[in-house]
MIROKOL-39353 format. One line per field, with one value per atom (N, C-alpha, C): chain; residue number from 1; x, z, y. Coordinates in nm, 2 decimals, m for minus. Each point is the difference from the previous one (the first is absolute). Layout:
<atoms>
chain	(A;...)
resi	(NUM;...)
xx	(X;...)
zz	(Z;...)
yy	(Y;...)
</atoms>
This chain:
<atoms>
chain	(A;A;A;A;A;A;A;A;A;A;A;A;A;A;A;A;A;A;A;A;A;A;A;A;A;A;A;A;A;A;A;A;A;A;A;A;A;A;A;A;A;A;A;A;A;A;A;A;A;A;A;A;A;A;A;A;A;A;A;A;A;A;A;A;A;A;A;A;A;A;A;A;A;A;A;A;A;A;A;A;A;A;A;A;A;A;A;A;A;A;A;A;A;A;A;A;A;A;A;A;A;A;A;A;A;A;A;A;A;A;A;A;A;A;A;A;A;A;A;A;A;A;A;A;A;A;A;A;A;A;A;A;A;A;A;A;A;A;A;A;A;A;A;A;A;A;A;A;A;A;A;A;A;A;A;A;A;A;A;A;A;A;A;A;A;A;A;A;A;A;A;A;A;A;A;A;A;A;A;A;A;A;A;A;A;A;A;A;A;A;A;A;A;A;A;A;A;A;A;A;A;A;A;A;A;A;A;A;A;A;A;A;A;A;A;A;A;A;A;A;A;A;A;A;A;A;A;A;A;A;A;A;A;A;A;A;A;A;A;A;A;A;A;A;A;A;A;A;A;A;A;A;A;A;A;A;A;A;A;A;A;A;A;A;A;A;A;A;A;A;A;A;A;A;A;A;A;A;A;A;A;A;A;A;A;A;A;A;A;A;A;A;A;A;A;A;A;A;A;A;A;A;A;A;A;A;A;A;A;A;A;A;A;A;A;A;A;A;A;A;A;A;A;A;A;A;A;A;A;A;A;A;A;A;A;A;A;A;A;A;A;A;A;A;A;A;A;A;A;A;A;A;A;A;A;A;A;A;A;A;A;A;A;A;A;A;A;A;A;A;A;A;A;A;A;A;A;A;A;A;A;A;A;A;A;A;A;A;A;A;A;A;A;A;A;A;A;A;A;A;A;A;A;A;A;A;A;A;A;A;A;A;A;A;A;A;A;A;A;A;A;A;A;A;A;A;A;A;A;A;A;A;A;A;A;A;A;A;A;A;A;A;A;A;A;A;A;A;A;A;A;A;A;A;A;A;A;A;A;A;A;A;A;A;A;A;A;A;A;A;A;A;A;A;A;A;A)
resi	(1;1;1;2;2;2;3;3;3;4;4;4;5;5;5;6;6;6;7;7;7;8;8;8;9;9;9;10;10;10;11;11;11;12;12;12;13;13;13;14;14;14;15;15;15;16;16;16;17;17;17;18;18;18;19;19;19;20;20;20;21;21;21;22;22;22;23;23;23;24;24;24;25;25;25;26;26;26;27;27;27;28;28;28;29;29;29;30;30;30;31;31;31;32;32;32;33;33;33;34;34;34;35;35;35;36;36;36;37;37;37;38;38;38;39;39;39;40;40;40;41;41;41;42;42;42;43;43;43;44;44;44;45;45;45;46;46;46;47;47;47;48;48;48;49;49;49;50;50;50;51;51;51;52;52;52;53;53;53;54;54;54;55;55;55;56;56;56;57;57;57;58;58;58;59;59;59;60;60;60;61;61;61;62;62;62;63;63;63;64;64;64;65;65;65;66;66;66;67;67;67;68;68;68;69;69;69;70;70;70;71;71;71;72;72;72;73;73;73;74;74;74;75;75;75;76;76;76;77;77;77;78;78;78;79;79;79;80;80;80;81;81;81;82;82;82;83;83;83;84;84;84;85;85;85;86;86;86;87;87;87;88;88;88;89;89;89;90;90;90;91;91;91;92;92;92;93;93;93;94;94;94;95;95;95;96;96;96;97;97;97;98;98;98;99;99;99;100;100;100;101;101;101;102;102;102;103;103;103;104;104;104;105;105;105;106;106;106;107;107;107;108;108;108;109;109;109;110;110;110;111;111;111;112;112;112;113;113;113;114;114;114;115;115;115;116;116;116;117;117;117;118;118;118;119;119;119;120;120;120;121;121;121;122;122;122;123;123;123;124;124;124;125;125;125;126;126;126;127;127;127;128;128;128;129;129;129;130;130;130;131;131;131;132;132;132;133;133;133;134;134;134;135;135;135;136;136;136;137;137;137;138;138;138;139;139;139;140;140;140;141;141;141;142;142;142;143;143;143;144;144;144;145;145;145;146;146;146;147;147;147;148;148;148;149;149;149;150;150;150;151;151;151;152;152;152;153;153;153;154;154;154;155;155;155;156;156;156;157;157;157;158;158;158;159;159;159)
xx	(m0.26;m0.07;m0.15;m0.06;m0.14;m0.08;m0.05;m0.07;m0.15;m0.04;m0.14;m0.05;m0.13;m0.07;0.07;0.01;0.07;m0.06;0.09;m0.03;0.12;m0.02;0.12;0.06;0.13;0.07;0.06;0.03;0.05;m0.09;m0.10;m0.10;0.03;0.07;0.03;m0.10;0.02;m0.09;0.01;0.11;0.03;m0.04;m0.03;m0.03;m0.12;0.00;m0.11;m0.05;m0.12;m0.06;m0.05;m0.03;m0.04;0.11;0.12;0.12;0.03;m0.02;0.02;m0.10;m0.12;m0.11;0.02;0.05;0.03;0.11;0.10;0.11;m0.04;m0.08;m0.05;m0.09;m0.08;m0.08;0.08;0.12;0.09;0.07;0.05;0.09;m0.07;m0.12;m0.09;0.06;0.08;0.05;m0.12;m0.01;m0.11;0.03;0.13;0.05;0.13;0.02;0.12;0.06;0.12;0.07;0.10;0.03;0.11;0.13;0.10;0.12;0.09;0.03;0.10;0.12;0.12;0.11;0.01;m0.01;0.01;0.15;0.03;0.13;0.03;m0.10;0.01;m0.11;0.03;m0.09;m0.04;0.10;m0.02;m0.10;0.01;m0.10;m0.13;m0.01;m0.13;m0.07;0.07;m0.07;m0.03;0.06;m0.03;m0.12;m0.05;m0.11;0.03;0.13;0.04;m0.02;m0.04;m0.03;0.13;0.11;0.13;0.08;m0.06;0.08;0.07;m0.04;0.07;0.09;0.02;0.09;0.15;0.07;0.15;0.02;0.12;0.04;0.07;0.01;0.06;m0.11;0.03;m0.09;0.06;m0.09;0.04;m0.02;m0.04;m0.02;0.07;0.04;0.06;m0.10;0.05;m0.09;m0.10;0.04;m0.08;m0.05;m0.13;m0.06;m0.04;m0.01;m0.06;0.08;0.13;0.08;m0.04;m0.07;m0.03;m0.15;m0.06;m0.14;m0.07;m0.02;m0.06;m0.15;m0.04;m0.14;m0.06;0.08;m0.03;m0.12;m0.07;m0.11;0.00;m0.08;m0.01;m0.14;m0.02;m0.13;0.00;m0.11;0.00;m0.14;0.00;m0.13;m0.02;m0.10;m0.02;m0.01;0.05;0.00;0.10;0.09;0.10;0.14;0.10;0.13;0.04;m0.10;0.03;0.00;0.12;0.02;0.10;m0.03;0.08;0.03;0.12;0.04;m0.03;m0.06;m0.03;0.07;0.06;0.07;m0.05;0.03;m0.04;0.12;0.06;0.13;m0.01;0.07;m0.01;0.10;0.10;0.11;m0.04;0.09;m0.03;0.02;m0.06;0.00;0.14;0.10;0.13;0.07;m0.03;0.05;m0.07;m0.14;m0.07;0.05;0.02;0.05;0.14;0.09;0.13;m0.01;m0.09;m0.01;m0.06;m0.11;m0.06;0.08;0.07;0.08;0.11;0.06;0.10;m0.04;m0.13;m0.05;m0.08;m0.09;m0.09;0.07;0.10;0.06;0.08;0.07;0.07;m0.09;m0.12;m0.10;m0.09;0.03;m0.08;m0.15;m0.02;m0.13;m0.01;m0.12;m0.03;m0.06;0.05;m0.06;m0.07;m0.12;m0.07;m0.03;0.03;m0.02;m0.11;m0.10;m0.12;0.02;m0.07;0.01;m0.08;0.02;m0.06;m0.15;m0.06;m0.15;m0.07;0.06;m0.08;0.03;0.11;0.03;m0.11;m0.02;m0.11;0.05;0.13;0.06;0.00;0.06;0.01;m0.01;m0.12;m0.02;0.06;0.07;0.07;0.13;0.04;0.13;0.09;m0.06;0.08;m0.04;0.10;m0.02;m0.03;m0.08;m0.04;0.11;0.05;0.10;m0.06;0.00;m0.05;0.12;0.03;0.11;m0.07;0.04;m0.06;0.09;m0.04;0.08;m0.01;0.09;m0.01;m0.12;m0.05;m0.13;m0.12;0.00;m0.11;0.01;0.12;0.02;m0.05;0.04;m0.05;m0.15;m0.06;m0.15;m0.06;0.05;m0.05;0.06;0.08;0.08;m0.08;m0.11;m0.08;m0.08;m0.04;m0.06;0.10;0.12;0.10;0.04;0.01;0.04;m0.11;m0.13;m0.10;m0.03;0.06;m0.02;0.08;m0.06;0.08;0.06;m0.03;0.06;0.13;0.04;0.12;0.11;0.10;0.11;0.13;0.02;0.12;m0.02;0.08;0.00;0.15;0.03;0.13;0.01;0.08;0.01;0.13;0.03;0.10;m0.04;0.09;m0.03;m0.07;0.02;m0.06;m0.15;m0.06;m0.14;m0.07;m0.13;m0.08;0.02;0.02;0.01;m0.13)
zz	(1.41;m0.13;0.04;m0.09;0.02;m0.11;0.04;m0.09;m0.02;m0.12;m0.04;m0.11;m0.02;m0.10;m0.14;m0.08;m0.13;m0.08;m0.06;m0.09;m0.08;m0.10;m0.07;0.09;0.04;0.09;m0.08;m0.12;m0.09;m0.12;0.01;m0.10;m0.10;m0.11;m0.11;m0.11;m0.10;m0.12;m0.07;0.02;m0.07;0.08;0.13;0.09;m0.04;0.03;m0.04;0.13;0.05;0.11;m0.04;m0.13;m0.05;0.02;m0.04;0.01;0.15;0.09;0.14;0.05;m0.04;0.04;m0.04;m0.13;m0.05;0.08;0.03;0.08;0.14;0.06;0.14;m0.01;m0.10;m0.02;0.00;m0.06;m0.02;0.14;0.06;0.12;0.13;0.00;0.12;0.10;m0.04;0.09;0.03;0.13;0.03;0.07;0.03;0.06;m0.07;0.00;m0.06;0.09;m0.03;0.07;m0.09;0.01;m0.07;0.06;m0.08;0.04;0.07;0.13;0.07;0.03;m0.03;0.02;0.14;0.02;0.13;0.03;0.13;0.04;m0.07;0.00;m0.05;m0.10;m0.13;m0.10;0.01;0.03;0.01;0.11;0.12;0.11;m0.04;m0.06;m0.04;m0.10;m0.10;m0.09;0.05;0.11;0.07;0.10;0.00;0.09;0.15;0.03;0.13;0.05;0.12;0.05;0.04;0.01;0.05;m0.12;m0.11;m0.12;0.02;0.09;0.03;0.12;0.06;0.12;m0.05;0.09;m0.03;m0.07;m0.04;m0.07;m0.13;m0.05;m0.12;m0.11;m0.12;m0.11;m0.09;m0.05;m0.09;m0.15;m0.03;m0.14;m0.01;m0.12;m0.02;0.03;0.02;0.04;m0.11;m0.13;m0.11;m0.07;0.02;m0.06;m0.15;m0.04;m0.13;m0.12;0.03;m0.11;m0.02;0.09;m0.02;0.05;0.07;0.04;m0.01;m0.13;m0.03;0.03;0.05;0.03;0.10;0.10;0.08;0.09;0.02;0.10;0.06;0.10;0.07;m0.02;0.00;0.00;0.09;0.07;0.08;0.01;0.05;0.02;0.16;0.04;0.14;0.07;0.13;0.07;m0.03;m0.10;m0.04;0.00;m0.03;m0.01;m0.14;m0.09;m0.15;m0.02;m0.02;m0.03;m0.12;m0.09;m0.12;m0.02;m0.06;m0.04;m0.15;m0.05;m0.14;m0.06;m0.11;m0.07;m0.15;m0.06;m0.14;m0.07;m0.09;m0.06;m0.15;m0.05;m0.14;m0.09;0.05;m0.07;m0.07;m0.09;m0.06;0.11;m0.02;0.10;0.05;m0.09;0.04;0.10;m0.03;0.09;0.13;0.00;0.13;0.08;m0.07;0.07;0.07;m0.07;0.06;0.12;m0.01;0.11;0.12;m0.02;0.12;0.06;m0.09;0.05;0.09;m0.02;0.08;0.15;0.02;0.13;0.06;m0.08;0.06;0.02;m0.08;0.02;0.13;0.04;0.12;0.13;m0.02;0.11;0.00;m0.08;m0.02;m0.03;m0.08;m0.05;m0.15;m0.05;m0.14;m0.07;m0.12;m0.08;m0.12;m0.03;m0.11;m0.09;m0.13;m0.10;m0.09;m0.01;m0.09;m0.12;m0.11;m0.11;0.02;m0.09;0.02;m0.02;m0.05;m0.02;0.13;0.11;0.13;0.10;m0.03;0.09;0.01;0.12;0.02;0.01;0.02;0.01;m0.13;m0.10;m0.14;m0.10;m0.02;m0.08;m0.14;m0.05;m0.13;0.00;0.11;0.01;0.11;0.11;0.11;0.03;0.05;0.04;0.14;0.04;0.14;0.06;0.12;0.07;0.14;0.04;0.13;0.07;0.12;0.08;0.12;0.04;0.11;0.07;0.11;0.07;m0.07;0.03;m0.07;0.04;0.13;0.04;m0.08;m0.02;m0.08;m0.15;m0.05;m0.13;m0.01;0.10;m0.01;0.01;0.08;0.01;m0.14;m0.07;m0.13;m0.12;0.03;m0.11;m0.12;0.02;m0.11;m0.07;0.08;m0.06;m0.10;0.05;m0.08;m0.12;0.02;m0.11;m0.11;0.04;m0.10;m0.06;0.05;m0.05;m0.12;m0.11;m0.13;0.00;0.10;0.00;0.08;0.06;0.07;m0.10;m0.01;m0.10;0.06;0.13;0.07;0.15;0.06;0.14;0.05;0.09;0.05;0.14;0.02;0.12;0.01;0.12;0.02;m0.06;m0.04;m0.06;0.09;0.13;0.09;0.02;m0.05;0.00;m0.09;0.02;m0.08;m0.15;m0.08;m0.15;m0.07)
yy	(0.80;0.01;0.03;0.07;0.03;m0.08;m0.11;m0.09;0.05;m0.01;0.04;m0.10;0.02;m0.08;0.02;m0.11;0.01;0.11;0.08;0.11;0.04;0.08;0.06;0.10;m0.03;0.10;0.11;m0.02;0.10;0.01;0.08;0.01;0.10;m0.04;0.10;m0.02;0.09;m0.01;m0.13;m0.08;m0.12;m0.12;0.01;m0.11;m0.08;m0.13;m0.08;m0.07;0.04;m0.06;m0.14;m0.02;m0.13;m0.10;0.04;m0.10;m0.03;0.10;m0.02;m0.10;0.01;m0.09;m0.14;m0.02;m0.13;m0.07;0.08;m0.05;m0.04;0.08;m0.03;m0.13;m0.02;m0.12;m0.13;0.01;m0.11;m0.03;0.10;m0.03;0.03;0.05;0.02;0.10;0.10;0.10;0.09;0.04;0.09;0.13;0.02;0.12;0.05;0.13;0.05;0.11;0.04;0.11;0.06;0.13;0.06;m0.06;m0.03;m0.06;0.10;m0.03;0.08;m0.10;0.04;m0.09;m0.05;m0.13;m0.06;m0.03;m0.03;m0.04;m0.14;m0.08;m0.14;m0.03;0.01;m0.04;m0.15;m0.07;m0.15;m0.03;0.07;m0.03;0.06;0.11;0.06;m0.09;m0.06;m0.08;m0.14;m0.04;m0.12;0.02;0.12;0.03;0.02;0.02;0.02;0.14;0.02;0.14;0.07;m0.07;0.06;0.05;0.03;0.05;0.13;0.08;0.13;0.00;m0.12;m0.01;0.02;0.06;0.02;0.13;0.02;0.12;m0.02;m0.12;m0.04;m0.03;0.04;m0.03;m0.11;m0.08;m0.11;0.03;0.13;0.05;0.13;0.04;0.14;0.11;0.12;0.11;0.04;m0.01;0.04;m0.13;m0.03;m0.12;0.02;0.12;0.03;m0.07;m0.03;m0.06;m0.14;m0.07;m0.14;m0.03;0.09;m0.02;0.14;0.04;0.13;0.01;0.11;0.02;m0.11;m0.03;m0.11;0.01;m0.11;m0.01;m0.14;m0.01;m0.13;m0.05;m0.13;m0.06;m0.13;m0.03;m0.12;m0.05;m0.13;m0.07;0.01;0.07;0.02;m0.14;m0.01;m0.12;m0.10;0.03;m0.09;0.07;m0.08;0.07;0.03;m0.01;0.02;0.15;0.06;0.14;0.00;0.09;0.01;0.15;0.03;0.13;0.00;0.11;0.01;0.12;m0.02;0.11;0.01;0.11;0.02;0.05;m0.08;0.03;0.02;0.10;0.03;m0.07;m0.07;m0.06;m0.13;m0.05;m0.13;m0.11;m0.12;m0.11;m0.03;m0.02;m0.04;0.11;0.12;0.11;0.00;m0.02;m0.01;m0.12;m0.11;m0.12;0.03;0.06;0.03;0.09;0.10;0.10;m0.06;m0.08;m0.06;m0.12;m0.07;m0.12;0.05;0.12;0.05;0.02;0.02;0.02;m0.12;m0.06;m0.10;m0.14;m0.04;m0.13;0.00;0.10;0.01;m0.01;0.04;0.01;m0.13;m0.09;m0.12;0.03;0.10;0.04;m0.04;0.01;m0.03;0.12;0.02;0.11;m0.06;0.04;m0.04;0.12;m0.02;0.11;m0.04;0.09;m0.02;0.09;m0.03;0.08;0.13;0.10;0.13;0.01;m0.11;0.00;0.00;m0.06;m0.01;0.11;0.08;0.11;0.10;0.05;0.10;0.14;0.02;0.13;0.07;m0.07;0.06;m0.12;m0.05;m0.12;0.02;m0.11;0.01;0.07;0.07;0.07;m0.06;m0.03;m0.05;m0.15;m0.07;m0.14;m0.01;m0.09;m0.02;m0.09;0.04;m0.08;m0.03;m0.13;m0.04;m0.07;0.05;m0.05;m0.07;m0.12;m0.08;m0.09;m0.05;m0.10;m0.13;m0.10;m0.13;m0.07;0.02;m0.06;0.05;0.13;0.05;m0.05;0.00;m0.06;m0.14;m0.08;m0.14;m0.01;0.09;0.00;0.03;0.10;0.04;m0.07;m0.10;m0.06;m0.04;m0.08;m0.04;0.11;0.10;0.12;0.07;0.01;0.07;m0.09;m0.13;m0.09;0.00;0.02;0.00;0.13;0.11;0.13;0.03;0.02;0.03;0.14;0.08;0.14;0.00;m0.11;m0.01;m0.02;0.09;m0.01;m0.04;0.01;m0.04;m0.01;m0.09;m0.02;0.01;0.08;0.02;m0.06;m0.11;m0.07;m0.08;m0.05;m0.10;m0.13;m0.08;m0.13;m0.10;0.01;m0.10;0.02;0.11;0.01;m0.09;m0.03;m0.08;0.04;m0.10;0.04;m0.03)
</atoms>
């Protein structure tokens, strides 16, 4: 991955740099990268460097069905890495699509309403996929955030 300072990676005429800035102020991410399918999404989001070791993949070849317009964000010097997607479907449809992949990998998916999305505000919902450790770190921030509309996780995670 080629990490760079936070910026709009897909700057379309609908993109909102203001929404991206607000998001970064809440979660303190300071670098981003275009999403390239890793061998292990679970290891990548746990901040491990061996995410491309081996020759098997833990995700399907086409991520656009459940992680559309994907990008990565992280906090430098930590293991906090998240995958961000921008989805056009209704919340229950987004929940079903990401649950199929994240639950089996012990990851957590958080769905935000379309007001905070920076790719296409008002039209696409922001989806953030993270490790359970990252979820636990941001638990209270997510709990207090009125833009969070759903969380997809196994039951044993913090409620």
